[in-house]
N, C-alpha and C positions, 0 to 999 in steps of 0.2 A: 237566802241564796238558792237558786234553782239547781236541782240535782238531776243530772242526765247520765246515768250509768250506761256504759257501752254504746253511747250514741254514735261515736265515730264521726263527729261533725267538726270541721275545722274551717277557719277563714284565713286565707293567706293573701299577701299582697306582694307585688313586685318590688325589688330593691329600687331605691330612688335613682341609682345610676344606670338602670337598665333601659329606661326610656326618658326622654326629655320632657319633664312636666306632664307625664301621663301615667296612667295605671290601667291594668287589666282587671276588671271585676271578676274575682273568683268567688262565687257564692258558695254556701255550705255544701260540703260533699259528704255523701254517705258512702263509705268505702267498702266495697266488696268486689270480688274478682269477676271479670267478664267471663262468660261461658267458654270463650275460646282463648282465654289467656289471663294474665294477671294485670289487667288494666283497671285503673280507677275511673269511675264514672263521676262527672261533675254535672251539676244542674245546668242544662241549657234551656233555651226557650222552646216553646211548643213546636216551632218550625225549624229547629236545627241550626239556628244562626245566633251564636252567643254574641252579646253586646260588648263592645269595648268603648269605654267612655273616657275622653280626654278632658282633664281639668287643668286650670292654670292658677298660679299664685295671684293674690289680689294685686291689682295695679297693672297687670300685663294687658296689652291691647289686643294681641292676636289670639283671642280666647273664644272665638265663635265655635259652636258645635257644628255649624254648617260652613263649609269652605267655599262652596260655589253653588249658584242657582242659574239654570238656563231654561228659558221658555221656548217651546217649539214655535216654528214660523206661523202656524195656524192658531196658536194660543190654546190648544186643546190638551196639552200635556206640559208637565214641568219636571225637569231633571234636577234632583237635589244631591249634591255631593256632601255626605256627612264625612266626618274625619275617618271613619272605618269602612264605609261602603257607599256605593252610588245607586240611587233608585229613581225611576221615572214614574210619576203619578199622573192619573187622569185629572184634568182641570175640574171636571164635574164632580169627581169624588172629593177633592179638596173642598169644593164649594158646599157639597152636601154634608160633609162630616164636621165642618167647623162648628165650634160651640160657643163663640163669642156672644151669641144671642140666647144662650141657655140650651139645655139638652132636649127640651120638649117641643121646640118650635111653636111656641104658644100663639104667636101672631098669625102665622100662616104655615100650614104643613104642606109646603110646595115641593118637597123632595121627590115624591112619587105622583103628585097630582099635576105637575107642570108638564104640558104636552109640547112645549117649545123645544127647539134644538139645544144642544149642549152649550154651556157658557164657555167663553174664552177668557184667558188671563190677559190682563192689560199691564199690570206692574207687579214686581216682586222685590223684596229686599229683606236681608237678614240683619238682626241686631241682637245685642245682649251678650252675656258671657256664660260659657260652660253650659250647665244644665238649665240656665235661665235664658238661653238663646231662643229667639222667636223668629218665625218666618212670616212676614207681612205679605199678603196676597190680595190684589184687587181684580175684580172681574168686570166684564162689560155690562152687567146688569146693575152696577152701582154698589155692589156689596164689597166690603173689605173685612178681612179677618187677620188676627195675629195668632198664628198657630205655634204652640210650643214645640221646639225641635225634638225634645226627648219623646214627646207624645207621638210625633210623626215618625220617628225612628222605630218606635215600638210597633206601629202599624205597618211599616214598610214591607216586611216579609209576607204579610197577609195580602196586601192589595196592590203593591207596586211591582214593576219589573226590575229585578235585581241584575245589574250589569255584571256579567261574568259568572252568574250562578242561577241561570234560568230554569234548571231542572231540579232545584232543591225541593220544590213543593210537589214533585211528581213521584217521590219515593216514599214507600211505606215507613212511617216513623214508629218503631216498636219501643215502648217505654223500657227503661232499664229494669232487668230482672235480677234475681239472685238464685244461687244454688244452695243446697242444704249445708254444705261445708263452708260456705262463705259468709253466712249471715249470723251475726250476734244481735238478737232482738233488743232494740233500744228500750230504755225504762224511764219512767217518771214516777216520783214518789207521791203518794196520796196527799201528804201535807203540802205539796206544791199546788194542789188543786183545791183543797179546802183549808181554812174557811173561805179564802178569797183566791182567785186565780188571776195572775198578772196577764197583761196583754202580751208580753214577750213569751210567757209559758204557753199561752193559748196558741200563738202563731207557730211555735215550735211543734206543738202537738199536731196541728193541722198539717204542717210541712211533713212530719214523719209519717203520717198516715195517708195523706191525700196527694202529695206531690209525686209526679211520675218518676222522679229520680231517687226517691226514698223508698224504704222497704215496704211500707203499707201495713206494718204490724207494730204495736206498742204494748209493753207490759206495764201495768200499774202496780207498784210495790208499796210495802209498808201500810197495808190496809188495816182498818180497825179489827179488833179480835172478832172471830166468827161467833155468831149465835145461831145455832141450827135448831129450828123447831118446825112444826107443821106449817106455820104461816110463812116462814122463810122458804120452805120446800115448795110451796105453791107460787113463789115468786112475788109475794105481797111486799110492798115497800122495798123493792129490790135495790141493793147497793149499786149494782151496775147501772140501773136507771138514774140513780142520783148522780153518779159520776158523769154519765153522758149528758145529763141535763146541765150540769155545771160547765162543761166544756163547750157544748154545741147549742145550748139554749133550749132544747126540746128533745123529745124522743118520739118514736113512731107510735101512733095511737092505733092499736089493733082493734077492729070492730067488735071483737068478742072478749077483750080484756080492758081493764082500766089502764090509764096512762102510765101509772107508776108500777104496774105489775109486769114482772118479767115472764119469760117463757121457760118453764122448767123442763129439763131433759134428765131423765132418771133411769138408772139401771139397778134393779133390786133382785135379791135371791129368793124373796118370798112375796107375800101379798101386801106388805106394809106400804108399798108405793102405789097401790092401784088407784088411789084417789087423785094421782097426778095425771095431767092431760097427755103427757108424752111418756108413758110408763114402759118399763122393761126394754129400753133401747140397749140391749147387750150386744147386738150384732155390730159388725164392722160398718162404719159409715164412710164411704169413699169421699175423697176431697170434692167439694162442691161450693157453689155460691148459694147463699140463702135467698129465699123468696124468688127463685127462678120462675115460679109460676105467676109472678106479678108482672104487669106491663111496666111498672116503675118500681123495681126492687129498691129497698133501702140501701144507703151508701155506706154507713158505718155500722159495724157489728160489735157488740161487746159480749164477752162470756166470763162468768164468775163461778168458780168451783166452790161448792159448799161442803161436800163430803164425798168419800170414796176417792178413787184414782183411776185414771185412764191414760193410755198413750195416744196423744192427739197429733195431728199433722197440719202444717201449713204448706202451701204450694204457691209459688210465684207464677201467675199466668203469663206475664211477659217472657219469663225464662222458658216456659214450655213452648211458646210461639217462636221464640228465637231458635230453639233447638229444632223445631219442626222446619223452620225455614232453611236451616243449614243442612238437615238430613233429607228432607223431601219437599223442596220448594213448590212443586206442583200441587201439593196438598194444602197449601195455605189459603188459596182463594175460596174453596168451598166453606171454610169456617166463617167467611164474611157474607156469603151469598145464599147458603142453604138454610131455609127456615126449619125450626123444630117446634113441636108443641110440648110445653112443660105443664103438667097438671097434677093435681092431688085432690083427694077427698079427705075430709077431717071430721070423722064421726065423734071425735072427742068433744066437739062443741055442740051446743043445742040451740037452734037446729044445726044440722051438719053444714059444713061449708064445702063448696065445690069451686075450685079455683084453677084457672089455666091461662097461659099466655103463649103466644107464638112469637118467636124471635130467632135470630141467628146466634151462634155461639159468640161471635165477636161483632160488636156494633161500633161504628165510627161516629165522630162528631158530625152532626148534620151539616152538609155542605162541604165537609172537609174529609173526603174519603180515604185519605192517607193517614189520618190521625185517630187513634183508637180511644174510644170513650169507655166501653164496658166489655168485660168478659162475663158470660152467663153459661154456667155448666152445672148440671146435677144428674149424674148417671142413674140415680135411683128413681127419678120421677120424669125422665124425658121419654117421649114417645118416639115413634118411627120418624125418620127424616121425611120432610115434605118436599122432596126433590123431584124435578122432572125426570122422566124415565131414562133419558139418555145420559144424565149426569149422576144418577144414583150410585153406581159402583165407585166412582172417584170420591163422591161426597161421603160415602160410608167409610172408605179407607181413611179419609182425612180425619173424621171424628174418632175412629178407632185409634189412629196414631196419636191424636191429641190426648186421649185417655191413657194410652200406653206410656207416653212421656211423663204425664202427670203422676203416674204410679211408680216411677223409677225412684230408687233410693237417692240418686243424685239430686232429684228435684223435690222430694218430700222431706221437709224439716220435721223430724219427730221429736216430741218433748213430753215429759211427764206432766200431766195436768192434775194438780192435787189441791186439797182444800186451801182456800185463801188466794189462789192464783186468779188474776184478772187480765184479760187481753182485749185490746181494741184493735180492729183491723178494717181495711178497705174492702168492702164486699164487691167492688168492681174489678179488682185485680188480684186478690188473694183468695185461693180456695182453702177451705178448712175441712177437716175430717177427724174421724176417730178410728184408730187402727185396732185397738183392743181395750177392754175394760180390765183393770188390774185389781180393783178392790170395790166391793159393794157393801152396803148400799151406796150408790153413787148418785149425786144430784148436782147439777149445775144450772145456773140461771142465765138466760140470754136476753138481750134487748138490742134495739137498733135505732138509727137516726135517719130520717128521710134525706135524700140527696139534696133537694132544694134547700132545706133548712141548714144543712152543713155548709154548702157553698155560699148561701146568703150571709151566714155569720162570718165566714172567712172574708168575703167581700166587704162587709161592714167594717171589720177591724182594719183591713188594708186601706180602705178609703179614708177612714178617720186619720190614719197616719200620713197618708199621701197628700192630704189637703194642705200640708206645709210646703209641698212642692208644686202642685197644680191646683187650680180652682176646681171645685166640686163638679162643675158642669163638664169639664174635660175628662172626668173619671167615670161618669155614669155608664157610658157605653163600652168602656174598655174591657175586652175579654179577660177572664180571670187569670189566664196564663201570663198575659202581658202585665196585668196589675201586679202579680207576684214579682215579675222581673223588675218592675219599676220600684217596688218596695226594697228589693235588694240593692238597687243603685242608690236610692236615698239613704239606706243604712250605711253603705260604704262611704258616701259623702260626709256623713255626720261623724265618722271615725277619723277623718283626715285631720 
């Protein structure tokens, strides 16, 4: 049985009397107070439009997920009335996105090589029940496709015109953050990860760390007894690497370390730790993201304490941004547009490494400027702003304000990091730091997982589950946020 201490996750459903043969999908909620009040945050989709899905008892006839379909007079657009919202799609988009012929267009890749005018719709019809409803569309080039309605509804906020909510995609979507007094870090027991980890446990770990509505931090408990020796202090055969490998399938391969070797961070009162590559880190380490000097920083970080004790910190970047937007909205934009150079030299390696990357503090999903992908911040290794002369004063104030908010007691979750503790966290949205060292010698081992590996593994598990709902060909191109939503819908259907 899976153990999830303090996870604060619940699944609720509406009473049968509240709606006639319908239910509102309420996906798992991580409960913490909103920065401006005692509001609970639920998981919504990436584009701020929660799905509501109507189902019907077996044998009912009026069970279509689509209630009406209207083709424009010129045949170049199609308006689809779902039970919960109405959207208008381009005929050409429907034509290009259909996957009845497979996801790779093996016969002819004509989506972007065709120089002819846009296709027109000739005929449409909806059939099927509930989540199995399909929309059949025929075009004037002779092609016909049967498009799953739930697939189309998932894509609608991305590509279609939403009747009555056309400004939804033009507002900055800040992920849900947490404050220091509102978060209880969720936990997972080591024996739920080893010797075998279930698909359900894996998905819950991914959700707790990676999903934007969850805290982004997870503690692994009930670890095996510690054995501390020089080999362990060097990070050899690191337990944190073993845990990350089991959950995510791989770990980051550093060019100067073996794959299973962790990164030692040490604080010592004498010379006993001088053989370690990151020796005598007794100073305060301000909250930061790791590998800020990489163009592609790793996504998942893991830290395991071997000996000594320190007071460490976690900070929710979305909470910092939300506070900044409330207090000084004019300072938000420079965090998205002002580049900075992050760089370091590492003489502890032979030969020395010189690493640097230029980026903004906040980057968005490519092509979706209102949807945040990553926070990148490291006050110890960042250089001067690479800002145009006229924008420099405002840009500097913005980054000073970001650092000031991240340093507040309200935003820094402080905790005692002692031998046997292990934390996994999202390096894209959670800053981590060290406020002070409480006992030496102190050694902890860090390791990480590349972003591509983490999201590929998540997609792999979700796709395997969802092939009971849709054919594989319709899942290949679905964005991860929508794939996650579809999984929640499928889970809810199976519990009915």
